All heavy atoms as TSV, in Angstrom:
chain	resi	resn	atom	element	x	y	z
A	1	MET	N	N	-4.519	-9.255	-10.303
A	1	MET	CA	C	-5.246	-8.171	-9.714
A	1	MET	C	C	-5.074	-6.851	-10.434
A	1	MET	O	O	-5.972	-6.059	-10.495
A	1	MET	CB	C	-4.892	-8.032	-8.277
A	1	MET	CG	C	-5.436	-9.172	-7.493
A	1	MET	SD	S	-5.065	-8.908	-5.678
A	1	MET	CE	C	-5.361	-10.616	-5.108
A	2	ALA	N	N	-3.836	-6.631	-10.902
A	2	ALA	CA	C	-3.538	-5.376	-11.572
A	2	ALA	C	C	-4.393	-5.106	-12.788
A	2	ALA	O	O	-4.754	-3.988	-13.087
A	2	ALA	CB	C	-2.099	-5.264	-11.872
A	3	SER	N	N	-4.697	-6.203	-13.489
A	3	SER	CA	C	-5.505	-6.049	-14.658
A	3	SER	C	C	-6.950	-5.816	-14.404
A	3	SER	O	O	-7.720	-5.393	-15.278
A	3	SER	CB	C	-5.363	-7.295	-15.583
A	3	SER	OG	O	-5.858	-8.434	-14.871
A	4	ASN	N	N	-7.372	-5.932	-13.101
A	4	ASN	CA	C	-8.745	-5.764	-12.759
A	4	ASN	C	C	-8.995	-4.324	-12.196
A	4	ASN	O	O	-10.127	-3.895	-12.055
A	4	ASN	CB	C	-9.179	-6.752	-11.665
A	4	ASN	CG	C	-9.063	-8.152	-12.123
A	4	ASN	OD1	O	-9.378	-8.457	-13.309
A	4	ASN	ND2	N	-8.670	-9.040	-11.316
A	5	VAL	N	N	-7.993	-3.586	-11.864
A	5	VAL	CA	C	-8.160	-2.259	-11.228
A	5	VAL	C	C	-8.124	-1.180	-12.255
A	5	VAL	O	O	-7.400	-1.222	-13.235
A	5	VAL	CB	C	-7.109	-2.131	-10.092
A	5	VAL	CG1	C	-5.724	-1.925	-10.664
A	5	VAL	CG2	C	-7.512	-1.022	-9.211
A	6	SER	N	N	-8.881	-0.116	-11.939
A	6	SER	CA	C	-8.805	1.124	-12.736
A	6	SER	C	C	-8.810	2.193	-11.723
A	6	SER	O	O	-9.002	1.953	-10.571
A	6	SER	CB	C	-10.044	1.232	-13.703
A	6	SER	OG	O	-11.221	1.294	-12.969
A	7	VAL	N	N	-8.593	3.314	-12.165
A	7	VAL	CA	C	-8.431	4.546	-11.329
A	7	VAL	C	C	-9.605	5.523	-11.578
A	7	VAL	O	O	-9.905	5.797	-12.706
A	7	VAL	CB	C	-7.141	5.262	-11.562
A	7	VAL	CG1	C	-6.995	6.536	-10.656
A	7	VAL	CG2	C	-5.934	4.338	-11.315
A	8	THR	N	N	-10.217	6.026	-10.568
A	8	THR	CA	C	-11.295	7.007	-10.677
A	8	THR	C	C	-10.927	8.170	-9.792
A	8	THR	O	O	-10.130	8.110	-8.856
A	8	THR	CB	C	-12.657	6.463	-10.202
A	8	THR	OG1	O	-12.579	6.027	-8.858
A	8	THR	CG2	C	-13.041	5.334	-11.051
A	9	GLN	N	N	-11.477	9.357	-10.120
A	9	GLN	CA	C	-11.250	10.581	-9.327
A	9	GLN	C	C	-12.627	11.102	-8.936
A	9	GLN	O	O	-13.520	11.213	-9.744
A	9	GLN	CB	C	-10.570	11.621	-10.231
A	9	GLN	CG	C	-10.125	12.865	-9.427
A	9	GLN	CD	C	-9.239	13.745	-10.379
A	9	GLN	OE1	O	-8.987	13.522	-11.538
A	9	GLN	NE2	N	-8.735	14.833	-9.715
A	10	ASP	N	N	-12.754	11.371	-7.690
A	10	ASP	CA	C	-14.015	11.956	-7.161
A	10	ASP	C	C	-14.067	13.447	-7.287
A	10	ASP	O	O	-13.092	14.028	-7.723
A	10	ASP	CB	C	-14.284	11.498	-5.667
A	10	ASP	CG	C	-13.247	12.031	-4.725
A	10	ASP	OD1	O	-12.474	12.990	-5.097
A	10	ASP	OD2	O	-13.182	11.572	-3.556
A	11	PRO	N	N	-15.194	14.098	-7.022
A	11	PRO	CA	C	-15.394	15.521	-7.285
A	11	PRO	C	C	-14.332	16.375	-6.376
A	11	PRO	O	O	-13.987	17.484	-6.828
A	11	PRO	CB	C	-16.719	15.870	-6.845
A	11	PRO	CG	C	-17.475	14.553	-6.964
A	11	PRO	CD	C	-16.464	13.483	-6.714
A	12	ALA	N	N	-13.803	15.791	-5.255
A	12	ALA	CA	C	-12.896	16.463	-4.466
A	12	ALA	C	C	-11.462	16.377	-5.030
A	12	ALA	O	O	-10.528	17.000	-4.454
A	12	ALA	CB	C	-12.951	15.974	-3.042
A	13	GLY	N	N	-11.226	15.609	-6.081
A	13	GLY	CA	C	-9.970	15.482	-6.625
A	13	GLY	C	C	-9.132	14.341	-6.090
A	13	GLY	O	O	-7.964	14.096	-6.462
A	14	ASN	N	N	-9.744	13.476	-5.250
A	14	ASN	CA	C	-9.081	12.386	-4.707
A	14	ASN	C	C	-9.008	11.163	-5.743
A	14	ASN	O	O	-10.035	10.928	-6.460
A	14	ASN	CB	C	-9.818	11.832	-3.418
A	14	ASN	CG	C	-9.797	12.836	-2.392
A	14	ASN	OD1	O	-8.813	13.480	-2.046
A	14	ASN	ND2	N	-10.978	12.996	-1.726
A	15	ILE	N	N	-7.823	10.555	-5.874
A	15	ILE	CA	C	-7.668	9.521	-6.787
A	15	ILE	C	C	-7.786	8.212	-6.037
A	15	ILE	O	O	-7.121	8.001	-4.988
A	15	ILE	CB	C	-6.332	9.647	-7.576
A	15	ILE	CG1	C	-6.383	10.896	-8.349
A	15	ILE	CG2	C	-6.190	8.444	-8.480
A	15	ILE	CD1	C	-5.015	11.221	-8.908
A	16	LYS	N	N	-8.595	7.195	-6.525
A	16	LYS	CA	C	-8.782	5.983	-5.812
A	16	LYS	C	C	-8.892	4.820	-6.722
A	16	LYS	O	O	-9.335	4.963	-7.947
A	16	LYS	CB	C	-10.010	6.111	-4.942
A	16	LYS	CG	C	-11.322	6.373	-5.659
A	16	LYS	CD	C	-12.363	6.496	-4.639
A	16	LYS	CE	C	-13.744	6.779	-5.412
A	16	LYS	NZ	N	-14.827	6.878	-4.525
A	17	PRO	N	N	-8.489	3.649	-6.294
A	17	PRO	CA	C	-8.651	2.432	-7.135
A	17	PRO	C	C	-10.101	2.039	-7.245
A	17	PRO	O	O	-10.900	2.284	-6.314
A	17	PRO	CB	C	-7.833	1.340	-6.433
A	17	PRO	CG	C	-7.753	1.808	-4.986
A	17	PRO	CD	C	-7.841	3.354	-5.030
A	18	ASP	N	N	-10.424	1.493	-8.332
A	18	ASP	CA	C	-11.874	1.096	-8.589
A	18	ASP	C	C	-11.935	-0.200	-9.362
A	18	ASP	O	O	-11.028	-0.417	-10.203
A	18	ASP	CB	C	-12.490	2.245	-9.387
A	18	ASP	CG	C	-14.024	2.062	-9.505
A	18	ASP	OD1	O	-14.637	1.412	-8.666
A	18	ASP	OD2	O	-14.587	2.462	-10.536
A	19	LYS	N	N	-12.871	-0.984	-9.050
A	19	LYS	CA	C	-13.021	-2.232	-9.846
A	19	LYS	C	C	-13.700	-2.082	-11.128
A	19	LYS	O	O	-13.672	-3.038	-11.969
A	19	LYS	CB	C	-13.840	-3.263	-8.964
A	19	LYS	CG	C	-13.098	-3.864	-7.788
A	19	LYS	CD	C	-13.981	-4.780	-6.913
A	19	LYS	CE	C	-14.537	-5.891	-7.672
A	19	LYS	NZ	N	-15.072	-6.866	-6.908
A	20	ALA	N	N	-14.232	-0.858	-11.411
A	20	ALA	CA	C	-15.048	-0.637	-12.600
A	20	ALA	C	C	-16.141	-1.672	-12.806
A	20	ALA	O	O	-16.877	-1.852	-11.864
A	20	ALA	CB	C	-14.125	-0.538	-13.855
A	21	LYS	N	N	-16.050	-2.458	-13.771
A	21	LYS	CA	C	-17.105	-3.508	-13.999
A	21	LYS	C	C	-16.545	-4.870	-13.779
A	21	LYS	O	O	-17.252	-5.850	-14.081
A	21	LYS	CB	C	-17.742	-3.324	-15.378
A	21	LYS	CG	C	-18.454	-1.994	-15.516
A	21	LYS	CD	C	-19.030	-1.853	-16.880
A	21	LYS	CE	C	-19.612	-0.485	-16.901
A	21	LYS	NZ	N	-20.457	-0.127	-17.845
A	22	SER	N	N	-15.345	-4.998	-13.267
A	22	SER	CA	C	-14.772	-6.273	-13.026
A	22	SER	C	C	-15.368	-6.990	-11.865
A	22	SER	O	O	-15.711	-6.301	-10.863
A	22	SER	CB	C	-13.252	-6.152	-12.877
A	22	SER	OG	O	-12.624	-7.372	-12.501
A	23	THR	N	N	-15.472	-8.276	-11.913
A	23	THR	CA	C	-16.020	-9.011	-10.751
A	23	THR	C	C	-14.831	-9.638	-10.033
A	23	THR	O	O	-15.056	-10.268	-9.027
A	23	THR	CB	C	-17.000	-10.126	-11.213
A	23	THR	OG1	O	-16.295	-10.931	-12.077
A	23	THR	CG2	C	-18.175	-9.473	-11.854
A	24	GLU	N	N	-13.646	-9.464	-10.461
A	24	GLU	CA	C	-12.389	-10.051	-9.891
A	24	GLU	C	C	-11.992	-9.082	-8.749
A	24	GLU	O	O	-12.296	-7.977	-8.609
A	24	GLU	CB	C	-11.383	-10.205	-10.925
A	24	GLU	CG	C	-11.758	-11.174	-12.044
A	24	GLU	CD	C	-12.033	-12.576	-11.640
A	24	GLU	OE1	O	-11.277	-13.044	-10.685
A	24	GLU	OE2	O	-12.916	-13.180	-12.145
A	25	ARG	N	N	-11.091	-9.643	-7.917
A	25	ARG	CA	C	-10.592	-8.930	-6.670
A	25	ARG	C	C	-9.497	-7.936	-7.121
A	25	ARG	O	O	-8.704	-8.127	-8.004
A	25	ARG	CB	C	-10.011	-9.951	-5.695
A	25	ARG	CG	C	-11.075	-10.881	-5.153
A	25	ARG	CD	C	-10.376	-11.767	-4.157
A	25	ARG	NE	N	-11.415	-12.652	-3.549
A	25	ARG	CZ	C	-12.162	-12.322	-2.497
A	25	ARG	NH1	N	-11.977	-11.188	-1.879
A	25	ARG	NH2	N	-12.961	-13.294	-2.029
A	26	ILE	N	N	-9.406	-6.881	-6.284
A	26	ILE	CA	C	-8.296	-5.875	-6.437
A	26	ILE	C	C	-7.669	-5.606	-4.958
A	26	ILE	O	O	-6.966	-4.646	-4.799
A	26	ILE	CB	C	-8.823	-4.503	-6.969
A	26	ILE	CG1	C	-9.851	-3.901	-5.978
A	26	ILE	CG2	C	-9.407	-4.724	-8.339
A	26	ILE	CD1	C	-10.201	-2.408	-6.338
A	27	ASP	N	N	-7.993	-6.578	-4.079
A	27	ASP	CA	C	-7.527	-6.353	-2.600
A	27	ASP	C	C	-5.989	-6.158	-2.473
A	27	ASP	O	O	-5.511	-5.392	-1.740
A	27	ASP	CB	C	-7.946	-7.548	-1.801
A	27	ASP	CG	C	-9.467	-7.740	-1.830
A	27	ASP	OD1	O	-10.187	-6.704	-2.044
A	27	ASP	OD2	O	-9.901	-8.840	-1.555
A	28	GLY	N	N	-5.199	-6.958	-3.300
A	28	GLY	CA	C	-3.769	-6.905	-3.169
A	28	GLY	C	C	-3.216	-5.504	-3.621
A	28	GLY	O	O	-2.305	-5.007	-3.005
A	29	ILE	N	N	-3.852	-4.918	-4.623
A	29	ILE	CA	C	-3.448	-3.662	-5.151
A	29	ILE	C	C	-3.802	-2.577	-4.081
A	29	ILE	O	O	-2.952	-1.665	-3.820
A	29	ILE	CB	C	-4.071	-3.313	-6.463
A	29	ILE	CG1	C	-3.777	-4.408	-7.530
A	29	ILE	CG2	C	-3.767	-1.914	-6.902
A	29	ILE	CD1	C	-2.267	-4.509	-7.876
A	30	VAL	N	N	-4.926	-2.687	-3.519
A	30	VAL	CA	C	-5.385	-1.714	-2.520
A	30	VAL	C	C	-4.485	-1.811	-1.273
A	30	VAL	O	O	-3.980	-0.741	-0.741
A	30	VAL	CB	C	-6.812	-1.880	-2.085
A	30	VAL	CG1	C	-7.197	-1.087	-0.930
A	30	VAL	CG2	C	-7.708	-1.629	-3.236
A	31	ALA	N	N	-4.056	-3.049	-0.877
A	31	ALA	CA	C	-3.173	-3.240	0.311
A	31	ALA	C	C	-1.823	-2.640	-0.046
A	31	ALA	O	O	-1.200	-1.995	0.843
A	31	ALA	CB	C	-3.034	-4.664	0.645
A	32	ALA	N	N	-1.285	-2.835	-1.206
A	32	ALA	CA	C	0.022	-2.246	-1.620
A	32	ALA	C	C	-0.035	-0.686	-1.627
A	32	ALA	O	O	0.905	-0.067	-1.163
A	32	ALA	CB	C	0.426	-2.743	-3.036
A	33	LEU	N	N	-1.175	-0.136	-2.030
A	33	LEU	CA	C	-1.224	1.336	-2.044
A	33	LEU	C	C	-1.379	1.823	-0.606
A	33	LEU	O	O	-0.785	2.872	-0.275
A	33	LEU	CB	C	-2.482	1.752	-2.850
A	33	LEU	CG	C	-2.507	1.587	-4.305
A	33	LEU	CD1	C	-3.810	1.806	-5.003
A	33	LEU	CD2	C	-1.375	2.476	-4.915
A	34	MET	N	N	-2.041	1.164	0.224
A	34	MET	CA	C	-2.067	1.570	1.654
A	34	MET	C	C	-0.663	1.540	2.336
A	34	MET	O	O	-0.317	2.376	3.048
A	34	MET	CB	C	-3.131	0.672	2.390
A	34	MET	CG	C	-4.501	0.926	1.962
A	34	MET	SD	S	-5.730	-0.213	2.658
A	34	MET	CE	C	-5.658	0.217	4.364
A	35	ALA	N	N	-0.001	0.445	2.021
A	35	ALA	CA	C	1.368	0.302	2.623
A	35	ALA	C	C	2.311	1.420	2.075
A	35	ALA	O	O	3.119	1.935	2.875
A	35	ALA	CB	C	1.966	-1.107	2.277
A	36	LEU	N	N	2.222	1.643	0.804
A	36	LEU	CA	C	2.983	2.757	0.269
A	36	LEU	C	C	2.664	4.090	0.853
A	36	LEU	O	O	3.580	4.878	1.197
A	36	LEU	CB	C	2.767	2.800	-1.233
A	36	LEU	CG	C	3.507	3.839	-2.037
A	36	LEU	CD1	C	5.096	3.680	-1.871
A	36	LEU	CD2	C	3.149	3.838	-3.497
A	37	GLY	N	N	1.370	4.359	1.094
A	37	GLY	CA	C	0.999	5.592	1.675
A	37	GLY	C	C	1.573	5.695	3.182
A	37	GLY	O	O	2.014	6.806	3.628
A	38	ARG	N	N	1.544	4.617	3.911
A	38	ARG	CA	C	2.102	4.549	5.279
A	38	ARG	C	C	3.585	4.853	5.266
A	38	ARG	O	O	4.153	5.579	6.062
A	38	ARG	CB	C	1.878	3.257	5.927
A	38	ARG	CG	C	0.545	3.057	6.591
A	38	ARG	CD	C	0.418	3.848	7.729
A	38	ARG	NE	N	1.199	3.374	8.956
A	38	ARG	CZ	C	0.687	3.670	10.163
A	38	ARG	NH1	N	-0.271	4.418	10.389
A	38	ARG	NH2	N	1.430	3.160	11.143
A	39	ALA	N	N	4.245	4.247	4.359
A	39	ALA	CA	C	5.685	4.421	4.162
A	39	ALA	C	C	6.089	5.859	3.813
A	39	ALA	O	O	7.013	6.451	4.296
A	39	ALA	CB	C	6.244	3.457	3.163
A	40	MET	N	N	5.279	6.521	2.983
A	40	MET	CA	C	5.580	7.839	2.542
A	40	MET	C	C	5.270	8.832	3.714
A	40	MET	O	O	5.900	9.965	3.734
A	40	MET	CB	C	4.698	8.204	1.388
A	40	MET	CG	C	5.120	7.489	0.067
A	40	MET	SD	S	3.977	7.668	-1.296
A	40	MET	CE	C	3.974	9.413	-1.504
A	41	GLU	N	N	4.395	8.507	4.640
A	41	GLU	CA	C	4.061	9.428	5.685
A	41	GLU	C	C	4.880	9.243	6.995
A	41	GLU	O	O	4.662	9.881	7.948
A	41	GLU	CB	C	2.584	9.272	6.064
A	41	GLU	CG	C	1.603	9.701	4.953
A	41	GLU	CD	C	1.704	11.229	4.805
A	41	GLU	OE1	O	1.836	11.993	5.813
A	41	GLU	OE2	O	1.585	11.596	3.625
A	42	ALA	N	N	5.772	8.319	6.981
A	42	ALA	CA	C	6.604	8.039	8.138
A	42	ALA	C	C	7.458	9.282	8.506
A	42	ALA	O	O	8.076	9.918	7.674
A	42	ALA	CB	C	7.595	6.871	7.819
A	43	ASP	N	N	7.343	9.599	9.781
A	43	ASP	CA	C	7.980	10.878	10.296
A	43	ASP	C	C	9.553	10.701	10.292
A	43	ASP	O	O	10.262	11.594	9.854
A	43	ASP	CB	C	7.554	11.263	11.687
A	43	ASP	CG	C	6.113	11.695	11.708
A	43	ASP	OD1	O	5.587	11.870	10.604
A	43	ASP	OD2	O	5.563	11.833	12.764
A	44	GLU	N	N	9.988	9.706	10.924
A	44	GLU	CA	C	11.375	9.547	11.089
A	44	GLU	C	C	11.851	8.207	10.626
A	44	GLU	O	O	11.070	7.236	10.606
A	44	GLU	CB	C	11.762	9.745	12.499
A	44	GLU	CG	C	11.050	8.762	13.440
A	44	GLU	CD	C	11.258	9.097	14.892
A	44	GLU	OE1	O	10.799	10.179	15.306
A	44	GLU	OE2	O	11.970	8.301	15.592
A	45	GLU	N	N	13.117	8.056	10.310
A	45	GLU	CA	C	13.618	6.751	9.889
A	45	GLU	C	C	14.274	6.115	11.013
A	45	GLU	O	O	15.222	6.647	11.642
A	45	GLU	CB	C	14.687	6.937	8.720
A	45	GLU	CG	C	14.984	5.685	8.084
A	45	GLU	CD	C	15.814	5.909	6.805
A	45	GLU	OE1	O	15.517	6.781	6.013
A	45	GLU	OE2	O	16.879	5.319	6.733
A	46	LYS	N	N	13.774	5.004	11.535
A	46	LYS	CA	C	14.284	4.322	12.701
A	46	LYS	C	C	15.254	3.243	12.160
A	46	LYS	O	O	15.025	2.622	11.212
A	46	LYS	CB	C	13.105	3.675	13.522
A	46	LYS	CG	C	12.122	4.662	14.054
A	46	LYS	CD	C	11.011	3.964	14.783
A	46	LYS	CE	C	10.035	4.975	15.328
A	46	LYS	NZ	N	8.852	4.331	15.965
A	47	PRO	N	N	16.244	2.995	13.054
A	47	PRO	CA	C	17.151	1.869	12.706
A	47	PRO	C	C	16.480	0.537	12.773
A	47	PRO	O	O	15.500	0.326	13.536
A	47	PRO	CB	C	18.252	2.007	13.692
A	47	PRO	CG	C	17.729	2.741	14.885
A	47	PRO	CD	C	16.662	3.589	14.253
A	48	SER	N	N	16.847	-0.369	11.999
A	48	SER	CA	C	16.325	-1.724	12.008
A	48	SER	C	C	16.636	-2.457	13.292
A	48	SER	O	O	17.672	-2.127	13.933
A	48	SER	CB	C	16.941	-2.520	10.859
A	48	SER	OG	O	16.640	-3.933	11.011
A	49	ARG	N	N	15.722	-3.217	13.708
A	49	ARG	CA	C	15.982	-4.048	14.985
A	49	ARG	C	C	17.227	-4.828	14.866
A	49	ARG	O	O	17.918	-5.046	15.877
A	49	ARG	CB	C	14.757	-4.967	15.184
A	49	ARG	CG	C	14.852	-5.652	16.449
A	49	ARG	CD	C	13.545	-6.442	16.692
A	49	ARG	NE	N	13.626	-7.217	17.927
A	49	ARG	CZ	C	12.674	-7.992	18.387
A	49	ARG	NH1	N	11.546	-8.043	17.773
A	49	ARG	NH2	N	12.835	-8.591	19.491
A	50	TYR	N	N	17.506	-5.333	13.643
A	50	TYR	CA	C	18.740	-6.123	13.492
A	50	TYR	C	C	20.009	-5.240	13.575
A	50	TYR	O	O	21.018	-5.738	13.974
A	50	TYR	CB	C	18.653	-6.872	12.163
A	50	TYR	CG	C	17.431	-7.768	12.048
A	50	TYR	CD1	C	16.400	-7.498	11.190
A	50	TYR	CD2	C	17.390	-8.912	12.794
A	50	TYR	CE1	C	15.332	-8.320	11.153
A	50	TYR	CE2	C	16.261	-9.687	12.785
A	50	TYR	CZ	C	15.222	-9.406	11.973
A	50	TYR	OH	O	14.176	-10.227	11.885
A	51	GLU	N	N	19.847	-4.020	13.294
A	51	GLU	CA	C	21.077	-3.139	13.449
A	51	GLU	C	C	21.283	-2.811	14.938
A	51	GLU	O	O	22.493	-2.576	15.350
A	51	GLU	CB	C	20.811	-1.770	12.684
A	51	GLU	CG	C	20.774	-1.941	11.205
A	51	GLU	CD	C	20.341	-0.709	10.500
A	51	GLU	OE1	O	19.775	0.227	11.160
A	51	GLU	OE2	O	20.630	-0.591	9.278
A	52	THR	N	N	20.371	-2.783	15.804
A	52	THR	CA	C	20.445	-2.382	17.134
A	52	THR	C	C	20.628	-3.573	18.077
A	52	THR	O	O	21.300	-3.496	19.091
A	52	THR	CB	C	19.302	-1.501	17.673
A	52	THR	OG1	O	18.068	-2.305	17.506
A	52	THR	CG2	C	19.207	-0.196	16.956
A	53	GLU	N	N	19.983	-4.733	17.766
A	53	GLU	CA	C	20.011	-5.858	18.691
A	53	GLU	C	C	20.741	-7.052	18.038
A	53	GLU	O	O	21.046	-7.970	18.825
A	53	GLU	CB	C	18.606	-6.306	19.047
A	53	GLU	CG	C	17.793	-5.224	19.760
A	53	GLU	CD	C	16.331	-5.616	19.967
A	53	GLU	OE1	O	16.064	-6.859	19.923
A	53	GLU	OE2	O	15.478	-4.813	20.228
A	54	GLY	N	N	20.991	-7.109	16.880
A	54	GLY	CA	C	21.701	-8.185	16.257
A	54	GLY	C	C	20.622	-9.378	15.897
A	54	GLY	O	O	19.535	-9.270	16.143
A	55	PHE	N	N	21.194	-10.380	15.421
A	55	PHE	CA	C	20.379	-11.558	15.130
A	55	PHE	C	C	20.185	-12.507	16.320
A	55	PHE	O	O	21.146	-12.642	17.106
A	55	PHE	CB	C	20.951	-12.343	13.945
A	55	PHE	CG	C	20.907	-11.626	12.637
A	55	PHE	CD1	C	22.017	-10.916	12.252
A	55	PHE	CD2	C	19.832	-11.703	11.865
A	55	PHE	CE1	C	21.950	-10.252	10.993
A	55	PHE	CE2	C	19.740	-11.020	10.654
A	55	PHE	CZ	C	20.862	-10.269	10.203
A	56	THR	N	N	19.088	-13.117	16.448
A	56	THR	CA	C	18.870	-14.083	17.489
A	56	THR	C	C	18.536	-15.441	16.848
A	56	THR	O	O	17.678	-15.534	15.974
A	56	THR	CB	C	17.634	-13.620	18.372
A	56	THR	OG1	O	17.874	-12.312	18.870
A	56	THR	CG2	C	17.509	-14.628	19.562
A	57	PHE	N	N	19.270	-16.406	17.299
A	57	PHE	CA	C	19.015	-17.766	16.707
A	57	PHE	C	C	18.455	-18.603	17.847
A	57	PHE	O	O	18.943	-18.630	18.999
A	57	PHE	CB	C	20.337	-18.345	16.267
A	57	PHE	CG	C	20.921	-17.593	15.082
A	57	PHE	CD1	C	21.940	-16.750	15.242
A	57	PHE	CD2	C	20.408	-17.882	13.844
A	57	PHE	CE1	C	22.462	-15.983	14.226
A	57	PHE	CE2	C	20.905	-17.157	12.732
A	57	PHE	CZ	C	22.001	-16.225	12.873
A	58	VAL	N	N	17.391	-19.348	17.541
A	58	VAL	CA	C	16.786	-20.178	18.530
A	58	VAL	C	C	17.022	-21.581	18.251
A	58	VAL	O	O	17.165	-22.049	17.224
A	58	VAL	CB	C	15.220	-19.958	18.476
A	58	VAL	CG1	C	14.569	-20.707	19.627
A	58	VAL	CG2	C	14.948	-18.491	18.602
């Protein structure tokens, strides 16, 4: 997927992934960028559930 994606910039200066002329998928790259954006915008760092509750074995 990484070889299918290119980067474009719109008139407002926003940078976004683009398929250009490729007919192949870029969904995985877009999903990774969205996850990275969410992680960068996180307000506070919460402790892991495993740190507060421990492990549960069923």
